[in-house]
N, C-alpha and C positions, 0 to 999 in steps of 0.2 A: 461636701467633699468630693471631688475632681480627679483627675488625671492630670501629667505634666503637661499634656494636652489643651486642658482645661476642659476635657469630658463632663458630663455633670445627670449624663442620659444613661443608665443601662445599653437600650435598645442601642442608641448609635455607638457608644462603647462599644459592640460587639461589631456593629455594620462595621467598623472600620477596622477591628482586629481585637481592639486592648481588650481582650475576655478576662483579664485580671483587674483590670479598673473594673468591668459589669460588677465581677463576684462583689469588691470592696464594697461598690454603690449599692448592688440587691443588699449584702448585709447590713446598712449603713439607712435605710431610709425605703420606704414602702410607697414608691409612687405609682406602682399599677398593684393590681388585686394580687390575691395571694394564688388564685390560678397561673395565669399570668408571669408573678414574680419565678413562679417551680420551674417552667416550661423554660424560663430564659438561663436560671439556675443550671437548666439541665444543657440548654446549648453551650455556657459555656465550659460546663465542665465536659461538652465533647471536646471542642474546643480545644483545652485545655489538653484528651490526647492527643489529638494529632498534633501536638506542636510535639508532644513526647513521643512522636511516630507508632502507638498506639494508635494503631488504623482501626484495627475491627472493632475497637473498644469505644474509640468515637463511633463510628457507624452503629453497632447494639443503640449507643446514647442515640443517637439522636432520631432511630425509628423505635424507640420507648417515647420520647415528647411527639414523635407527630402521630403516634397510635393514642396517645394521651388525648390532643386537643379533635383528634377523628370522632373516638368517641363522645369528647363533650360538643362538639358542634358536626353531626351524622353529613350535612351538606355539604364538607370543604369536599374537596375535587382532589383527588390522588388520582397517581401514573403507577401501572403497571409493568415496569419492561421484565421482559421475557426472561426468566432465571431466575430472578430475584423474588423470595416470596418472603417480605415484609413491608408494609403501610410506608408508602411513601408521597410525600404533600406537593401538588403543584398548585400552582402559584391561581386565586381564589382573583374575580375583578377586583381594580383598585379601589378602594373609597378616597373621598377626597382630602386635603391636606389638612389636619386637624377635626379631623371628625371621630367618632366615638368609636367606632372600629376601625381606626390605621394602627391604632398600638399592637390588637391584634392581627392586622394581616403585615406588620414591618416583622413581626415577631415570624410566622410564615413564611416569609419571605426568606429571611436567615437561616431557617430550616430549610428549606430549600434550595439556595446557594451552598450547604454544606451537606445537604444531602448528593446533591448532585455535584462538585467536585469530586464527590469518591467515589460515584457511579464511574464517573469518567476517569479516574485514578484506579478504580480495580478495572476499567476494560484497558488500559494503559498497561498495566500491569500482567496481564494476559499475552499481551502483543510483543511481537517481535519489534524493532525501528532500529534505522539508522546504522546496520550494518551488524548492532550488538549482539550479543549473547544474551538468552532473555537473563541469564543470572545476571548479570553487569546495567543489562538497561533498566532492571529492578532494583538496583543500589544506585544508576544515576536519577530516578527519577526519589528516591528515599533520599538522596543529595538537594533534589529542589525543592522538597518541601523545610529541609532543615535549614535550608537560604530563606525560606520566604515565612516560615511559623517561627527560627529560633533566630539567625542571626542577626534577619535586619529588623528584629520586634526590639525596641530599646527596654521594654521593662526587662527583657533576659538579663541585659547588666544590670538593674537596680537590686536592691534589697529585698527578700522575699518574706507576704505572712501570709502562708499556706492558709486556708477556713479549714482545712481537718486533712485529718492523716493523706488519703487518696491524693489527695492534690500534692499534697508534700512531694511522698514519692513522682508522681508527675514533675515535680520541679527539679528533683534529683536525675530523671534521665533525661530533661532540656539539657541541662546543667551539663551532664556528658559526652550531649551532640555540640554542643556550645566549645565543650572543653577537644574537639574532633577528637574524642575515643574511636577507633577503630571500631568496638563491641556493642559503642550503641547506634553506628552507623549498620552494620549487621543487624543488631536487633529489631533495630526499624526497616531496614530492607526484606526481613525475616515477614516482618506482620507485614507488609505490606504484598509479600510476594501471598500471605496463606490469607488476604483477600478477596485474592481472584481463585486461588485453590484453597481451600481449605485445609489440607490435606500433606499440604507443603511440607518439607523438610524447611532447617535452617542454613542460611547461607555460611560461609566456610571463610576462613581466611582466603584460599588459594584464588576463592572471585577478590579478595580485595589486591590482594599482590598484582594478578594478572591486569589490573583495571589502572595500574601503574599509583595505588595510592590513594593517600586523600586528596593530593594536589590532581591526578590526572582525573578524578572522579568529580573533583570539582569544574576539573575543564570541561566536561564532557557535559555537564549539568548545564554551568552557564550558556554554554554553546546551545543544546536544546533550549536554557529559557528564552534564549536571543529571540528565535524561530517560531516563539511561539505571538497567539497574538496576546493582547490587551487583555487582563484578568479583569475580573474570575475567568478561570475556565471552566467549565459547564456548556451543556447541552445549548444549543444555538434556538432554539427557539425559545430561553432565555436570557438570550444576550441584548444587552440596552435596561434590562429590566430590574438587575442583583445590583447590590451595593459590592462595589470595593475593597478588599481591608489592603489598610496603608502599605505594610511590609511587602507584601505582594506585589503591589505598585511596584513600588519600590524595587523590590527584586528584579524587577524588569526591566526597568528603567537599568538600572545598572549593569545588567548583561548586555544590554542594547549599545553599552557608549563603544566607540572603537578605542578607547584607551585600555578597557579591560579584555579586548580580545590578545587571547595566550598568555595573559598575565599569571593562570595556575597553571600551564603547562610545563613547568620543571617535571624533574622526579622527583618521587613521592618521598 
């Protein structure tokens, strides 16, 4: 079994962002042992949550798999960022390609990427930037997430076969983002705001309207995306050490093309 891109290894599928492919591959074969397979399924689930705009659920799911691996391998290095009381893995020394420890290292590297990006997203959601109000800034971040995780993911537009009811719920939320529904973006932005401030309330329609609705927010999102460095977006210490999701790379390249500048600047 493989994906439309020909990927047959679930770790590689997760590295390039094909979390649905990874779920299918992990159901179909036993390439990895039970422990590693379970953690890979958990990472795929966390990626599904993030695609659906459920950033808090993505974070807590990654914390579970990080804690599982740390219990099993107590010498794994961890990070201890200020203000975050959760197990967060750091990259251990890299083993040789093809060695027995390589799949475990690549699994840890996936967790480091996903946790690192969410840490950065948490910080961005708590900051003001570009002259935007906090609420509008968070909506722009939610739009960037949707472009990278939904719009340019080819599997978004393919027939679905969710492995369980929970993933089916996330697929419904992803479809609402793909359909450009206002409430879906407000839900994603509210969830993102609570990643930074757990007691924050929901985003309101007035924020959406003041930002010129879908077209205005998309223009702001692509403008910010164009000014970012190449993905993945994580701590400087991890740059060059993490795999890049295909759809995030494609979104970044799209935003930087001159012909897209101003394309979505019309009224909402």
